[in-house]
N, C-alpha and C positions, 0 to 999 in steps of 0.2 A: 741660469739659476746657480747660486752658490752651493757648495757641498752641504752646508748646514741646512739650507732651505730644502734641498733634496732629501736629506735624512729626515727632516721634520715631515715632509710630505709623505714619506714612507712609513710613518708611525702607525701603530696598531690602534684603531679607533673603535673597536667593538670587542665584546667578550668572545663572540664566535670566532673572530680572527685569531684570538689568543688560545682558544680551547685546546687545539692539538698540541701546542707547545707546552702547555701547563698540565696536560693530562686530565682535563675536566671531564666528568661524566655528563651524560645528556641532561639529567635533572639539575645538576649544579650549574651547568652552562645556561639552562633556561632561566633559573632564578637570578643569576648574576647579570644576565642580559637585560632583565627587567630593571634591575638597579641601574644599569648603565644608561637606560633610557631617561632616568630621572637625573642622574649625576653623570655627565659625559665621561667617556674613557678616552685617554690618549697616552700611549706609552711608546716613546722612541725605541727603535731597535737597540740602540746603545744601552739604555737603561734596562731594557728587558734582558739583555745579556748578563746582567749582574745577578739575576734571580737563579736560585737553585731550583729547577723544575721538579726535583724529587722531594722537595721539602714544602709541604703545604703551609708551614708556619714560618717560612722564610721572611725575614724582616723587610727586605727590599720588595718582595711580593706584597706584603701588607700595605706598604705605602703607595703602591701603584695599581694593584688589581682589586676590583670591587670585592667586598666581603659581605656575607649575609647579614651581619649586624647593621649595615648601612640602611637596611630597610626597617629597622626597629624604631619605635616611637620614642620621642624625647628630644630635648634640646631646642634651640631657637636659631633663626636664620641670621640674626645680627647680634652677636654676644657682646660687642664692645660699644654699642650705641653709635655706629658710624653714620647712620641716617641723621641723627640729631646734630652731628658735627659738620654736616655738609653746608658750605657757604656759597659755593659756585658748583654747578654740575661737574662732578668728577674731582672736586677738591674739598678736603676736610681741614678744619682748624680746631683741633681738640685742645692742644697744649699751646700756651701763648707764643712760644718761639718757633713752632714747627708747623709747616703746611704739608699735607699729604695729598698727593695727586694719584688718582687711579687712572693710569694712562692707557690700559687695555684690559680686556677680559680674557685674553688668550694666554696660555702657558705651553711650554714645550711638553710638559706632562701634567695631567690633572691628578694631583695628590689626593689620596682618599681621606686625608686628615685636614684638608684645606678649610680654613675658617671663613672663606668667602665662597663657599659652595653655592650660595644664592645667585652668584653672578658669573663665576669663572666658567667660560665655555658656553654660557647661556645668554645672559642679558647684558646689553650695553647701556641700560638706562642710567647707571651710576658712573659711566666712564667719561673722562674728560673729553670735551669737544671744542672748547673755546679757550685756547691758550692766552689770547689777548685779555680776556676777562679775568683769568686767574692771575696773570701778571699785574693787572690793575689792582686787584684785591691785595696782593702782597705789597705793592708799593704804598697802598693806603694804610697798611698795618706794619710799620717799621719795626715792631717788636718781633716779627717773624725774621729769624736770622738763619734758618735752614729749611730746605725743601727735600722731602722724600718722594721720589718718583717710583711708584709701585704699580700694582695691577691686581689681578693677573701677574704677569711677569714683565717687568719694564724692558727687558732685552728681547722680548718678542715684538717690540716696535721696530720698524725698519730703521736703518742707520740714519736716514734723512730726518726722521721724526726725533731720534735721540739728539741729533745735532740741533734741531729746532728748539728743543727744551733747553739745551745748554746755551744756545745763542740768545735765548730770551731771558733766562734766569741769571746767568753769570754776571751780566752788567748791573743788576739791581744792587744798589749800594748796601742795603741792609743784609743781604745774603752773604753769610760767611763760608758755607760749604753746602754741597749738594750730595744727596745719597740716591743710589739706584738699588731697588729691591729686585733681586733676580735669583732664580734657582737654576739657571742654565749651566753654571759651573758644575752642578751636581747631575742634572738630568740630560743635558745636551751640551757638553763643553765645546763641541765643534762650532757652536754659535760664536764663540770667541776665537778659537784657534783656526777655524776654516772659513773666515769671513773676508778673505783677501786683505786683511789688515785694516779695513776701513773703520770698523768700530773702535779699534785700538788707536788709530790715528786721531779720531775725533776725541776720545778720552784724553789722549796725550796733549792735544792742542789746548783743551780747556782746563786741564788739571794744573797747567802752569800758572793759571790766573787765580783759580780758587780750588781748594781741596775737593776731590771727588772720592766718595766712600762707596764701595760696593758691598751691599749687605746681602749675604746669601744664607742658605739653610742646608747644612749637612746634618743628617740625623743618625747616621750609622757609619762605623769605620769603613765598611766595604764600599761606601760611596766615594771614598777618597782614593780614586784610581790614578794611574799615571796620566790619563787624559785630563782628569780633574785638576791634578797638580799643575799640569802644563797651562791650563786656563788661568789658574790663580797666579802663576808666575807671570803670564802675559799681562794680566791686569796690573800687577805691581810694577812691571817694567814700563807700563804706560803712564805711571805716575799716580795710580790709585792706591788706596789702602783697602784691604779686604777684611770684613768682619763677619762673624757667623752667629746666627740666631738658631739654636737647636730647639726643637719642640720635644718635650718629654712624652713618649708614646708607649702605651702598653703593648708588649710583645715585640717592640722594636729596639728600644734603648733603655728599658726600665730595669737595668742591672748596673751595679757599681762598676763591674769590670768593663762592660761595653761603653759606659759613659766616660770612664777614665781613658780608655783606648781612643775614643773619638776625640776628646778634647786635646790630648797630647798629640795625636796625629794631625789635628788642625793646625796647631802651632808649628809643627814640623813642615807643614805644607805652605805656611805663610798666611793663614787666615786666623785672625785673633778671635777667640771665644768671647762672646758679647753678652748674650742672654741664654738661659735655659728657661724656656717658656712652659708654663702649665698649659696643657692642651685645653682648648675652649669647648664648652658644651654645645657644639653646633649640631644641628639636625644632620643625621647621617654620620656623625663623628663621635658624639658623646659616649655611646654605649660600647664602641669598639676600641677607642684609644685612650680614654681618660684614666689617669692614675690618681688615687687619693693624695691629697696634699701632704699628709703626714708621711706617706710612703715616699713621696718625691723628695722630702727633706732628708729622710734616712738614706735614700739612694745617692743623692747628690753629695751629702757629707761623707759617706763612705767612699765615693769615687774620688773626692778631693784628697783623701789620705794618700793616694798613690799617684797623684798628678804632680807635674812640675808647677812652679809658681805661676808662669804666664798662662798655663792651661786652666788654672782655677780662678782666673780673674772674672769669670762670668757671674751674673746675678741670676738667681732663681726667682722668677717673677710671673705675675699674671696680668694680662691686659684687660682690665675691667672697665666698665662704662665710666667709673669715677676716676680712673687713672691707672697708671702702671704701678702695681703694688709688689714690692719685694717681699718674698717669703723668708723671714729671718731664721726661724727655728723654734723649738719648744722652750717654754719657760714657765716653771711652776704649774704644770698641768694644763697650760694653754699654749697656743701658737702665736708667736709674735710676727707682726707685719709692719711694713713701713712704706709710705707713699714715696716711690722713687720719682714719679711724675704725677701731677694731680691736675684734674680738670678745673677744680675749684681752688682758689688761692688759699683758703683756710685749711685745706688738706695737705698742703705742700710740706713734705718731710714728716708728717704726723705718724707716730707709732701707735698701734693699737693691738689688741689681742682678742682671740676667740678660743673657746674651748676646743681641745683636740678631739676630732671625730673622724669618720671615714669620708667626709665630704670632699668633693673634687673642685668645688667652685662656690662663690657667694651668689646665690640665686637672686637675692634681693639687695640692691645697693643700700637700702635703708637699714639693713641689718648690721652694717658696719658702724660700730660705736666709736 
């Protein structure tokens, strides 16, 4: 067993196992344990060490330890219409040139803000099981020029499975680049740095043929530890580029100072800021983490005033069933939006406006004029 596998096997997988370390009272432990039965708990010791146990509002704690608001009503299981975009079990084709593969339902840590809470750590019904069929679909649709291997966490697949994906996808002529979605540089960097070098050797081998992009998710500056920096550097040395998608989360990074520090620190670590995503109204997430869109614009624009140029290259956007919508900012009493990517061709690049209010999401796609 490799070191990272041992560390993963030693993860804390119940609230009761965490209670003593976090100073939970008996009643709080009981309530959070009930939530953990519905939405699984998994916190590696490494990530747990980043939490200040004396601070019940610690941002690292909010992302990894169940909170009482997870039990509140509201939200939906599939906020981006993923079921409607599934073309082969485990593979989605929402945008013309991109195929998305749900390669596993496992993660090194079960983030409390996860937008796939319906399946991560629970159900394998939507997970890829027939790579041959997926490759056949891609070959039959040459407009697909890139593949995102996601999950769960793509790097929770064994090295042999990662090699199989690359061995299958890289030779397809229409594919220009491949992305892997993983939060292991954040939650368990030892997956990369303590893997006997095999995963890095695999990435190095195939990155010489086609670009490989690692898409990760750092949400707070304290996640950028020496161990995380070492993992990012190792991925870059293996020929990959590393890009970061941050989620705007209430009580975690919803201040200009925190966001500015995060983005500048990412650039310093070698991970390019890519998106700042509006948190989705997921069941068990909506009431705890969402920030109103108008507040998100104010925070991100204030943060940019103190960021370096490369740090402010990200787009503030929401992944909506109709497409990836960039949130541009206020204009004449309304909020301006633009389709950065669109499911329907007629929406591509379209700019539209909505009155400014305290809403956090567009609940009905038909409301978008």
